[in-house]
C-alpha positions, 0 to 999 in steps of 0.5 A, spaced: 094 827 585 092 820 585 085 822 581 089 826 576 091 819 572 084 816 574 081 822 569 086 820 564 083 814 563 078 811 563 081 812 562 076 810 562 076 811 560 085 814 561 081 815 554 079 815 555 076 816 542 074 819 535 080 822 534 080 816 528 077 821 523 083 825 522 084 827 515 091 825 514 087 818 514 087 813 508 079 812 506 080 805 508 081 807 515 076 812 515 071 807 513 074 802 518 072 808 524 065 810 521 064 802 521 066 801 528 059 799 531 063 794 536 066 799 539 061 804 539 056 799 542 062 797 547 062 803 550 055 805 550 054 798 555 060 800 559 057 807 561 050 802 562 055 799 568 055 793 564 062 792 563 062 784 561 057 785 555 062 791 553 068 786 553 064 782 549 063 787 543 070 789 544 073 782 543 069 782 537 073 788 535 080 785 537 078 778 532 077 783 526 083 788 527 088 784 531 093 789 530 089 795 532 090 797 539 084 800 540 081 793 542 085 792 547 086 800 550 078 799 550 078 793 554 083 796 559 078 802 559 073 797 561 077 794 567 079 801 570 071 804 569 069 798 573 074 799 578 073 806 579 065 805 579 067 799 585 071 804 589 065 810 589 071 815 585 065 817 580 061 820 585 060 828 588 062 825 595 068 823 593 070 829 589 068 834 595 072 830 600 079 833 599 082 828 603 080 822 598 080 827 591 087 829 592 089 825 598 093 818 600 087 814 603 089 807 601 084 803 596 084 795 596 084 793 588 081 787 586 086 783 584 082 779 578 081 786 575 088 788 576 091 783 572 086 783 566 087 791 566 094 791 565 094 786 560 090 789 556 093 796 557 100 793 556 098 789 549 094 796 547 101 799 548 105 794 544 101 794 538 101 802 538 108 803 539 109 798 533 105 802 528 109 809 531 115 805 529 112 805 522 108 812 522 110 816 527 103 820 525 098 814 526 093 818 529 090 811 531 096 809 535 097 816 538 090 816 541 091 809 543 098 811 547 094 817 549 089 813 553 093 807 555 099 811 558 093 815 562 090 809 564 097 806 566 098 812 571 091 812 573 092 805 576 099 807 579 097 813 582 090 811 584 091 804 586 098 803 588 100 810 590 106 810 586 106 818 585 112 820 582 111 814 577 104 817 575 107 824 574 112 822 569 106 817 566 101 823 566 106 828 562 107 822 557 100 821 556 099 829 555 105 828 550 101 823 546 095 827 546 098 834 544 102 830 538 095 827 536 091 834 537 097 837 532 095 832 526 088 832 528 085 838 531 078 835 531 081 829 535 076 832 541 076 825 545 083 827 547 081 834 551 079 829 556 086 827 558 088 834 557 082 837 561 082 832 567 090 834 568 089 841 568 083 841 573 086 836 578 093 839 578 090 846 578 086 844 584 092 842 588 095 847 593 099 852 592 106 850 594 104 843 591 103 846 584 110 851 585 114 845 586 110 841 580 112 847 576 119 846 576 119 839 574 115 841 568 108 840 571 103 845 571 095 846 570 090 851 570 082 849 573 079 854 568 082 851 562 081 844 564 074 846 565 074 848 558 077 842 555 073 838 559 067 841 556 070 840 549 070 832 550 063 832 553 061 836 547 063 833 541 067 827 543 065 820 541 067 814 545 069 818 551 064 824 551 060 820 556 065 820 561 067 827 560 060 829 562 060 826 569 068 828 570 065 836 568 059 835 572 063 833 578 068 838 577 062 844 576 059 842 583 066 843 586 067 850 583 059 851 585 057 851 577 050 847 579 047 849 573 053 846 569 052 840 573 045 839 572 045 839 564 050 834 564 047 829 569 041 830 565 044 828 559 047 822 562 041 820 565 037 821 558 042 817 555 044 811 560 038 810 563 040 804 566 046 807 570 044 807 577 050 812 578 047 818 574 041 818 576 043 818 584 047 823 582 042 827 579 037 826 585 042 828 590 043 835 586 036 836 586 035 834 593 040 839 595 038 846 598 044 849 594 042 846 588 036 851 586 041 857 586 045 858 580 052 860 581 
């Protein structure tokens, strides 16, 4: 269960963001989103594995929008994405190894990244909750809560091994994602949270899924793949992250043609990211890669 929360990120990226274009927004809010060049630039740099440069862009956004939770949520996502990359989470070897993917192998965290992540993530939640107290349907705040709670669940499960605590956070993040989509069905980045949860829970052994069902937690791999595909196709900030997760899940399901398309897209869009190029090269070099599922 530890990777379920990591997919809710990043959160990275938890997370993990074009939900802000909801029709319920005011014209002013819509204009801010359309001109959110710092967030676009920051996430592009993050997917090129340049987290420090990405955080510089997010800091510019935060300075111009001090009451907006998205700046802090994006900063938190950068730290979590950086740690996931450092730990090798976003690789085919990781996804094919059930002991690592679904098990409890310990991970040694970077203390500096940990402290910075929690500071940014909790700041994002505080700002978002303040907005929701005034307007429970504020789509910007709902989206910030979706990714920030998801990323916190990720750290609890992936790094700290607090599995039960993580499950409670996962349910909370799911709740914010569903509220967001009820207000704005076009908030496609939110499907990353839902798709990751469905796929990971649906991948667990039947006995574990049986007990989780009594706790109100269920998952479906097929639905999860469909939801990840929505985020990978129509998402904004989290679209590349959804693509790599969809590619890794597709490889687990022996859908090599789906994985190849996603990886080729990522290599073309982010040529400076060695992770995407390596995964595509491994797929091309595999004897099974030439056989479509």
